[in-house]
C-alpha positions as CSV (number, residue, x, y, z in Angstrom):
1,M,0.0,0.0,0.0
2,S,1.0,3.6,-0.4
3,T,1.8,5.9,2.6
4,S,-1.5,7.6,2.3
5,T,-4.5,6.5,4.4
6,H,-7.6,6.1,2.5
7,V,-10.1,3.3,3.1
8,A,-13.2,2.3,1.0
9,I,-16.0,0.8,2.9
10,I,-18.6,-1.0,0.8
11,G,-21.9,-0.9,2.8
12,G,-22.7,1.8,5.3
13,G,-25.2,0.0,7.6
14,I,-24.6,-1.1,11.2
15,M,-21.3,-2.8,10.6
16,G,-20.0,-0.5,7.8
17,G,-21.0,2.6,9.7
18,D,-19.2,1.5,12.8
19,I,-16.1,0.4,10.8
20,A,-16.1,3.9,9.2
21,T,-16.1,5.3,12.8
22,V,-13.0,3.2,13.6
23,F,-11.0,4.6,10.6
24,A,-12.3,8.2,11.0
25,A,-11.3,8.3,14.6
26,K,-7.7,7.4,13.5
27,N,-7.7,10.3,11.0
28,W,-8.1,8.1,7.9
29,T,-10.0,9.5,4.9
30,V,-13.0,7.2,4.6
31,H,-15.1,6.5,1.4
32,V,-18.3,4.7,2.2
33,M,-20.4,3.4,-0.7
34,S,-24.0,2.4,-0.4
35,P,-26.7,2.5,-3.0
36,S,-29.4,3.1,-0.2
37,L,-30.3,6.7,0.3
38,K,-31.6,5.9,3.6
39,T,-28.3,4.4,4.8
40,R,-26.4,7.3,3.5
41,E,-28.7,9.7,5.2
42,A,-28.4,7.8,8.5
43,L,-24.6,7.7,8.5
44,P,-23.8,11.1,9.8
45,A,-25.8,10.5,13.1
46,R,-24.2,7.0,13.5
47,L,-20.7,8.6,13.0
48,K,-21.3,11.4,15.5
49,A,-22.6,8.9,18.1
50,G,-19.7,6.5,17.5
51,L,-17.0,9.1,17.5
52,E,-18.3,10.4,20.9
53,K,-18.2,6.9,22.4
54,V,-14.6,6.3,21.3
55,G,-13.5,9.8,22.6
56,A,-12.7,11.2,19.2
57,S,-13.5,14.6,18.0
58,K,-16.7,15.1,16.1
59,D,-14.7,16.8,13.4
60,C,-13.3,13.5,12.4
61,A,-16.8,12.9,10.7
62,Q,-15.7,15.4,8.1
63,Q,-13.2,12.9,6.8
64,V,-16.0,10.5,5.8
65,H,-17.5,10.8,2.2
66,C,-20.5,9.0,0.9
67,Y,-21.1,7.5,-2.6
68,E,-24.0,5.9,-4.4
69,Q,-22.1,4.0,-6.9
70,L,-18.8,2.0,-6.8
71,E,-17.4,3.7,-9.9
72,T,-17.5,7.2,-8.4
73,L,-15.0,6.4,-5.7
74,P,-11.5,7.9,-6.1
75,W,-10.0,4.4,-6.6
76,Q,-6.4,5.6,-7.2
77,T,-6.2,7.0,-3.7
78,I,-7.7,4.1,-1.9
79,D,-5.2,1.9,0.1
80,L,-7.7,-0.7,1.6
81,V,-11.1,-2.0,0.7
82,I,-13.5,-3.4,3.3
83,E,-16.8,-5.0,2.0
84,A,-19.5,-4.9,4.7
85,V,-22.7,-5.6,2.8
86,T,-25.5,-8.0,3.9
87,E,-24.6,-11.6,4.1
88,D,-25.5,-12.6,0.6
89,L,-22.8,-14.7,-1.2
90,A,-23.9,-13.8,-4.7
91,L,-23.8,-10.1,-3.9
92,K,-20.4,-10.4,-2.3
93,K,-18.9,-12.3,-5.2
94,A,-20.3,-9.8,-7.7
95,L,-18.9,-6.9,-5.7
96,F,-15.4,-8.4,-5.4
97,A,-15.3,-9.1,-9.1
98,K,-16.1,-5.5,-9.8
99,I,-13.9,-4.0,-7.1
100,E,-11.0,-6.1,-8.6
101,T,-11.2,-4.1,-11.8
102,L,-11.4,-0.7,-10.1
103,A,-8.9,-0.9,-7.2
104,R,-5.2,-0.3,-7.6
105,A,-3.2,-3.5,-8.1
106,D,-1.5,-3.1,-4.7
107,T,-4.7,-2.5,-2.7
108,P,-5.8,-5.4,-0.4
109,I,-9.5,-6.2,-0.9
110,T,-11.2,-7.6,2.2
111,T,-14.6,-8.9,3.4
112,N,-16.2,-8.5,6.8
113,T,-18.3,-11.6,6.3
114,S,-18.9,-13.8,9.4
115,N,-20.9,-16.3,7.5
116,F,-19.0,-17.3,4.4
117,Q,-15.5,-18.8,3.9
118,I,-13.2,-16.2,2.3
119,G,-12.4,-18.6,-0.6
120,A,-16.0,-18.8,-1.5
121,V,-16.2,-15.0,-1.8
122,T,-13.0,-14.7,-3.9
123,E,-13.2,-17.9,-6.0
124,G,-12.0,-17.6,-9.5
125,L,-10.8,-14.0,-9.2
126,K,-7.5,-13.0,-10.9
127,S,-6.0,-11.3,-7.9
128,A,-7.3,-13.5,-5.1
129,S,-3.8,-13.3,-3.6
130,R,-4.6,-9.8,-2.3
131,M,-7.9,-10.7,-0.8
132,A,-8.6,-11.8,2.8
133,G,-11.1,-11.5,5.6
134,L,-11.2,-8.6,8.0
135,H,-13.9,-9.7,10.5
136,F,-14.9,-7.0,12.9
137,F,-17.2,-7.9,15.8
138,M,-20.2,-5.8,16.7
139,P,-20.2,-3.0,17.7
140,A,-17.2,-2.7,15.6
141,H,-16.1,0.7,17.1
142,L,-16.0,-0.7,20.7
143,V,-15.0,-4.4,20.4
144,P,-11.1,-4.6,19.8
145,L,-11.0,-8.0,18.1
146,V,-10.5,-8.2,14.4
147,E,-9.9,-11.5,12.7
148,V,-7.5,-11.4,9.8
149,V,-8.6,-14.4,7.8
150,S,-6.5,-16.0,5.0
151,A,-8.0,-18.1,2.3
152,S,-5.7,-20.7,0.6
153,T,-5.0,-18.2,-2.1
154,T,-4.1,-15.2,0.2
155,N,-0.5,-13.9,0.1
156,T,1.0,-14.2,3.5
157,E,2.6,-10.7,3.0
158,V,-0.9,-9.3,2.6
159,A,-2.2,-11.0,5.8
160,G,0.8,-9.5,7.6
161,Q,0.2,-6.1,6.3
162,L,-3.4,-6.3,7.4
163,E,-2.4,-7.4,10.9
164,T,0.0,-4.5,11.2
165,L,-2.6,-2.1,9.9
166,M,-5.2,-3.3,12.4
167,K,-2.7,-2.7,15.3
168,A,-2.0,0.7,14.0
169,I,-5.6,1.7,14.3
170,G,-5.9,0.4,17.8
171,K,-7.5,-3.0,17.2
172,A,-6.4,-6.4,18.6
173,P,-6.1,-8.6,15.4
174,I,-5.6,-12.3,15.3
175,R,-4.2,-14.3,12.3
176,V,-6.6,-17.0,11.2
177,N,-4.5,-19.2,9.0
178,K,-7.1,-21.6,7.8
179,D,-10.3,-20.6,6.0
180,I,-12.6,-22.7,8.2
181,P,-16.4,-21.9,8.7
182,G,-17.0,-19.5,11.4
183,F,-13.3,-18.6,11.8
184,V,-12.2,-18.5,15.4
185,G,-14.4,-16.1,17.5
186,N,-17.8,-17.5,16.2
187,R,-16.7,-21.1,16.5
188,L,-15.9,-20.5,20.2
189,Q,-19.1,-18.7,20.8
190,Q,-21.2,-21.3,19.1
191,A,-19.4,-24.1,21.0
192,L,-20.5,-22.4,24.3
193,M,-24.0,-21.7,22.8
194,R,-24.6,-25.3,21.9
195,E,-23.9,-26.5,25.4
196,A,-26.0,-23.7,27.0
197,M,-29.0,-24.3,24.8
198,W,-29.0,-28.0,25.4
199,M,-28.6,-27.4,29.1
200,I,-31.7,-25.1,28.9
201,N,-33.5,-27.8,26.8
202,D,-32.7,-30.4,29.5
203,G,-34.0,-28.3,32.3
204,V,-30.7,-27.8,34.0
205,I,-30.8,-24.0,33.9
206,D,-32.6,-21.0,32.4
207,A,-31.3,-18.3,30.0
208,E,-30.8,-15.8,32.9
209,G,-28.8,-18.4,34.9
210,I,-26.5,-19.0,32.0
211,D,-25.9,-15.2,31.5
212,T,-25.1,-14.9,35.2
213,A,-22.7,-17.9,35.2
214,V,-20.8,-16.4,32.2
215,R,-20.8,-12.8,33.2
216,F,-19.9,-13.2,36.9
217,G,-18.0,-16.5,36.6
218,F,-15.5,-17.5,34.0
219,G,-16.4,-14.6,31.7
220,F,-15.6,-12.2,34.4
221,R,-12.0,-13.4,34.3
222,F,-11.7,-12.9,30.5
223,V,-11.3,-9.2,30.9
224,A,-8.0,-9.9,32.7
225,C,-6.8,-13.1,30.8
226,G,-7.9,-15.5,28.2
227,P,-8.7,-19.2,28.9
228,F,-5.2,-20.4,28.1
229,L,-3.4,-17.9,30.3
230,Q,-5.9,-18.7,33.1
231,K,-5.1,-22.4,32.8
232,E,-1.4,-21.6,32.9
233,M,-2.1,-20.3,36.4
234,S,-4.5,-23.0,37.6
235,G,-2.4,-25.9,36.1
236,W,-2.8,-28.0,33.0
237,D,-2.7,-31.2,35.0
238,T,-5.9,-30.1,36.8
239,N,-7.5,-29.1,33.5
240,F,-6.5,-32.4,31.8
241,A,-8.2,-34.4,34.6
242,V,-11.4,-32.3,34.4
243,A,-11.4,-32.5,30.6
244,S,-11.0,-36.3,30.7
245,A,-14.0,-36.6,33.0
246,L,-16.2,-34.0,31.5
247,Y,-15.7,-34.2,27.7
248,P,-17.7,-37.5,27.4
249,T,-20.7,-35.8,29.0
250,L,-20.8,-32.6,26.9
251,H,-23.4,-32.2,24.2
252,N,-22.2,-32.9,20.7
253,E,-25.5,-32.7,18.7
254,T,-25.3,-31.4,15.1
255,T,-28.5,-29.5,15.3
256,P,-30.0,-26.9,17.7
257,P,-32.4,-28.2,20.3
258,P,-36.2,-28.4,19.4
259,F,-37.3,-25.5,21.6
260,F,-34.8,-23.2,19.8
261,K,-36.2,-24.0,16.4
262,A,-39.8,-23.4,17.8
263,M,-38.7,-20.0,19.1
264,V,-37.5,-18.8,15.7
265,E,-40.6,-20.2,13.9
266,K,-42.7,-18.2,16.3
267,G,-40.8,-15.1,15.5
268,H,-39.4,-14.9,19.1
269,V,-36.0,-13.8,17.8
270,G,-35.1,-11.2,20.4
271,M,-35.1,-7.4,20.6
272,K,-35.9,-6.7,17.0
273,A,-39.2,-8.6,17.6
274,Q,-39.6,-7.4,21.2
275,H,-39.7,-11.0,22.2
276,G,-37.0,-13.7,22.8
277,F,-36.1,-15.3,26.1
278,W,-37.3,-12.0,27.5
279,Q,-40.0,-9.5,26.6
280,W,-38.9,-6.1,25.3
281,T,-40.3,-2.7,24.8
282,A,-38.8,0.2,22.8
283,E,-37.8,1.8,26.1
284,S,-36.2,-1.3,27.7
285,I,-34.3,-1.9,24.5
286,T,-32.8,1.6,24.5
287,Q,-31.9,1.3,28.2
288,E,-30.3,-2.1,27.8
289,K,-28.2,-1.2,24.8
290,A,-27.0,1.9,26.6
291,R,-26.0,-0.1,29.6
292,I,-24.1,-2.6,27.5
293,E,-22.3,0.0,25.5
294,K,-21.3,1.8,28.7
295,A,-19.9,-1.5,30.1
296,L,-18.0,-2.2,26.8
297,Q,-16.4,1.2,27.0
298,A,-15.3,0.6,30.6
299,G,-14.0,-2.9,29.5
300,F,-12.1,-1.4,26.6
301,A,-10.5,1.1,29.0
302,I,-9.2,-1.6,31.2
303,L,-7.9,-3.7,28.3
304,D,-6.2,-0.6,26.7
305,S,-4.3,0.3,29.9
306,D,-3.4,-3.3,30.8
307,K,-1.4,-4.8,28.1
308,P,-0.2,-8.4,28.6
309,K,3.3,-8.5,30.2
310,H,4.2,-11.9,28.7
311,D,5.5,-12.5,25.1
């Protein structure tokens, strides 16, 4: 990449808008493309709110420019492309094929997909070696983790370049060296959710109990150290003994439990339907989201000031 700092973000919705906030807060020039007028009109308010939450000047929003069509972006100035459109494989493939012809030959082209393998998005493209995944976690402007995902065709130098870039904008990147479904973060989350859902199904615990166990138990420790460092302290011999006894009893079903399927079929899909495991109102949703964002900001401050001391 050149020494300038211009990023193109394709898609300006929830993820795209928050990713734009991340770069704007670090004084990048940000070019957001969305064919939706509604999305483009909503972006300034999202940027203002996001910049305030990360402690950046509201003036940073002036560095963000919106476009209706791909062709109108200043492609020769753009040093990084992040596609963040809806999870539609055909759409992503079509966008990548088009971006490949517009972007400079040295510009990495990345996707924020959490649903598709990177190789499926970049299949058959001439410059797939410069293409990779940059998977941000919602809300992207507050959650530090970014997964840098390599497909089998991704050049290792490109992956290294992306990792370095993510560190430079204050993120905590990890290198995912195999293009496996779900990458790393989502596989870990779904492993936990499978056990949690089946324990609810079996009458062991309810949803509120699961959340309490995670937030105030082992999850509480994760702000200070990850699971491997924690076991370094407690001892791998103890962990091996517990794993040997417990693994055979863990759920390994390949489908979600019946009650989960029934919930979705009834439309009880959470806050957006005002009904999930809990009942919601517009007011309670606003209050809960504000509480969560405040907690995330406090957690980020702890992580930012307490870098790991080990290599």
